[in-house]
C-alpha positions in Angstrom: -21.4 27.1 -74.9 -17.7 26.6 -75.2 -15.4 28.2 -72.6 -12.2 29.4 -73.8 -10.3 30.0 -70.6 -11.4 27.0 -68.7 -9.1 25.5 -66.1 -9.3 22.7 -63.7 -10.2 23.2 -60.0 -6.7 22.1 -59.0 -5.1 24.7 -61.3 -7.4 27.4 -60.0 -6.5 26.6 -56.3 -2.8 26.4 -57.1 -3.0 29.8 -58.9 -4.9 31.3 -55.9 -2.2 30.2 -53.4 0.6 31.4 -55.7 -1.0 34.9 -55.7 -1.5 34.8 -51.8 2.0 34.1 -50.5 1.0 34.7 -46.8 -1.8 32.2 -46.9 0.4 29.7 -48.7 3.0 30.1 -45.9 0.5 29.5 -43.2 -0.7 26.3 -45.0 2.9 25.1 -45.3 3.4 25.7 -41.5 0.3 23.6 -40.8 1.7 20.9 -43.1 4.9 20.9 -41.1 3.0 20.6 -37.8 1.1 17.6 -39.1 4.3 16.1 -40.6 5.8 15.9 -37.1 3.6 13.1 -36.1 3.9 11.2 -39.4 7.7 11.5 -39.7 8.5 10.9 -36.0 6.0 8.2 -35.5 3.4 7.4 -32.8 6.0 6.9 -30.0 7.4 10.4 -30.3 3.9 11.9 -31.0 2.7 10.5 -27.6 5.5 12.5 -25.8 4.8 15.7 -27.8 2.7 18.2 -25.8 2.7 21.3 -27.9 3.9 22.1 -31.4 3.7 25.4 -33.3 5.6 27.4 -35.9 6.6 31.0 -35.3 9.0 33.1 -37.5 10.2 30.0 -39.4 11.1 28.2 -36.1 9.4 25.0 -35.1 8.7 25.0 -31.3 8.2 21.5 -29.8 7.4 20.7 -26.2 8.2 17.2 -25.0 7.4 15.4 -21.8 10.5 13.1 -22.0 13.9 14.6 -21.2 15.7 11.6 -22.7 13.8 12.0 -26.0 14.4 15.8 -26.0 18.2 15.3 -25.7 18.2 12.7 -28.5 16.2 15.0 -30.8 18.4 18.0 -30.1 21.3 15.9 -31.5 19.6 15.3 -34.8 18.0 18.7 -35.3 19.5 19.4 -38.7 18.2 16.1 -40.1 14.7 16.9 -38.7 14.7 20.3 -40.3 15.6 18.8 -43.6 13.0 16.0 -43.4 10.2 18.4 -42.4 11.0 20.8 -45.2 11.1 18.0 -47.7 7.7 16.8 -46.5 6.3 20.3 -46.8 7.8 20.7 -50.3 9.3 24.1 -49.4 11.8 25.8 -47.2 9.4 26.4 -44.3 11.7 25.9 -41.3 15.1 27.4 -40.4 15.4 26.0 -36.9 13.8 23.8 -34.3 13.5 24.6 -30.6 12.9 21.6 -28.5 11.8 22.1 -24.9 
């Protein structure tokens, strides 16, 4: 039997997420949360207590005040790097506590 409208699994999944924008947005948020540890490295990840995305703002809780002040200074670069990693404009701002 020959299938005329056959598509690969990857194409089917991509099409599903394009049709479900809300679900795609949540997956991108999770990708940004995972990217924090990869982009910032293990030293920063060890000082990170809590990280979550709400209303296109990344909230990060750190245990080191020195690290917090350093990251506040390079907030724009962080937003750009995390959005590039996710492959979409996921974040508008970062709140570092």
